C-alpha positions in Angstrom: 14.1 56.0 160.5 16.6 53.9 158.6 20.1 53.9 160.0 21.5 52.7 156.6 22.1 55.5 154.2 24.5 56.1 151.3 26.7 57.9 153.8 26.9 55.0 156.3 27.5 52.5 153.5 30.5 54.6 152.3 31.9 54.6 155.8 31.3 50.8 156.2 33.0 50.1 152.8 36.0 52.3 153.8 36.2 50.3 157.1 35.8 53.4 159.2 34.8 53.0 162.8 31.6 55.1 163.5 28.5 55.1 165.6 25.0 56.3 164.5 23.1 58.7 166.7 19.5 59.7 166.0 17.6 62.8 167.3 14.4 64.7 166.7 15.1 66.9 163.7 13.5 70.3 164.0 12.8 71.7 160.5 12.0 75.1 162.0 15.3 75.5 163.9 17.1 78.8 163.1 20.4 76.9 162.9 20.1 73.2 162.1 23.6 72.3 163.3 23.2 73.9 166.7 19.8 72.2 167.1 21.5 68.9 166.3 24.2 69.5 168.9 21.7 70.4 171.5 19.5 67.4 170.7 22.4 64.9 171.0 23.9 66.6 174.0 27.2 67.4 172.4 29.3 70.6 172.3 28.6 72.6 169.1 32.3 72.6 168.1 32.2 68.8 167.8 29.0 68.7 165.7 30.1 69.7 162.2 27.8 71.0 159.5 28.2 70.2 155.8 27.8 73.3 153.7 27.6 73.3 149.9 29.3 76.1 148.0 30.5 77.2 144.7 34.2 78.1 144.4 34.9 79.8 141.0 31.6 78.3 139.9 32.5 74.7 140.8 30.9 72.7 143.6 32.7 72.5 146.9 31.9 71.3 150.3 32.9 73.0 153.6 32.8 71.0 156.9 32.8 73.4 159.8 31.8 73.4 163.5 28.0 74.1 163.9 28.7 77.2 166.0 30.9 78.9 163.4 30.3 80.5 160.0 32.3 79.8 156.9 34.3 82.6 155.4 33.8 82.7 151.7 37.1 84.4 151.2 39.0 81.7 153.2 37.1 78.9 151.5 38.0 80.2 148.0 41.6 80.6 149.1 41.7 77.0 150.5 40.9 75.7 147.0 43.1 78.2 145.2 40.1 80.1 143.9 39.1 83.7 143.6 35.6 83.7 144.9 33.1 81.5 146.7 29.4 81.6 147.5 26.9 79.4 149.2 24.8 77.2 146.9 21.1 77.8 146.9 19.2 75.0 148.8 17.7 73.4 145.6 21.1 73.3 143.9 22.8 71.9 147.0 20.2 69.1 147.1 20.6 68.4 143.4 24.4 68.3 143.6 24.7 66.4 146.9 21.7 64.0 146.4 20.5 64.7 149.9 17.8 67.0 151.4 18.9 70.2 153.1 19.1 69.3 156.8 20.3 65.8 155.9 23.3 66.6 153.6 26.3 64.4 154.4 29.7 64.8 152.8 29.8 61.0 152.5 28.1 59.3 149.5 27.2 62.4 147.6 26.0 61.6 144.0 28.7 63.9 142.5 31.4 64.2 145.2 32.8 67.7 145.2 36.1 69.0 146.6 36.0 69.1 150.4 37.6 71.4 152.9 37.5 70.5 156.6 38.0 73.3 159.1 41.3 72.7 160.8 39.9 73.3 164.3 37.8 70.1 163.9 41.0 67.9 164.0 41.7 69.0 167.6 38.9 66.7 168.8 39.1 63.0 169.4 35.7 62.6 167.7 33.2 64.7 165.8 29.6 64.3 164.6 28.6 64.8 161.0 25.3 64.3 159.2 24.8 60.7 158.3 22.7 61.3 155.2 19.2 62.0 156.5 17.5 64.5 158.8 17.9 63.5 162.4 20.9 61.2 161.8 24.5 61.9 162.9 27.5 59.7 162.7 30.3 59.9 165.3 33.8 59.3 164.1 37.5 60.4 164.2 37.9 63.7 162.3 41.1 62.3 160.7 39.0 59.5 159.2 36.7 62.2 157.7 39.7 63.8 156.0 41.0 60.5 154.7 37.7 59.1 153.4 36.8 62.4 151.6 40.4 63.1 150.4 39.7 66.5 151.9 42.0 69.4 152.5 42.4 70.8 156.0 42.4 74.5 156.1 41.2 77.5 158.2 37.8 78.3 156.5 35.7 79.8 159.3 35.2 83.5 159.8 
């Protein structure tokens, strides 16, 4: 597995301190984020999942703890929109430029608006997908917000 991806290159270019962690990705896992947390031995609230959605028909990205579900109502409100819905997997892959299970918020081919769940900033570090299945990057959640120019909002149910 290559540890250099578009996501890690974006972080390097932005001079963000991060470490790379690999694990055995299970494509049959019911909840990919929880499987990643278990595989790397981290608490699920520190392993964030990247979810691709549409807010008023426009692409958006929600970054939330792997043990939580995003609230479509709260996500729409975070962006000043009226409605939100999850993207279908094929559309998420096309927009993000990554395969489902390996979608990173960093280095997407068409960067969308990003919302980070406010609870994530309570941790000294978090893990986020590094741009391929079985690859996580560990970094400061404040760096995530800065690099992605993300909004911080309550977006979980």
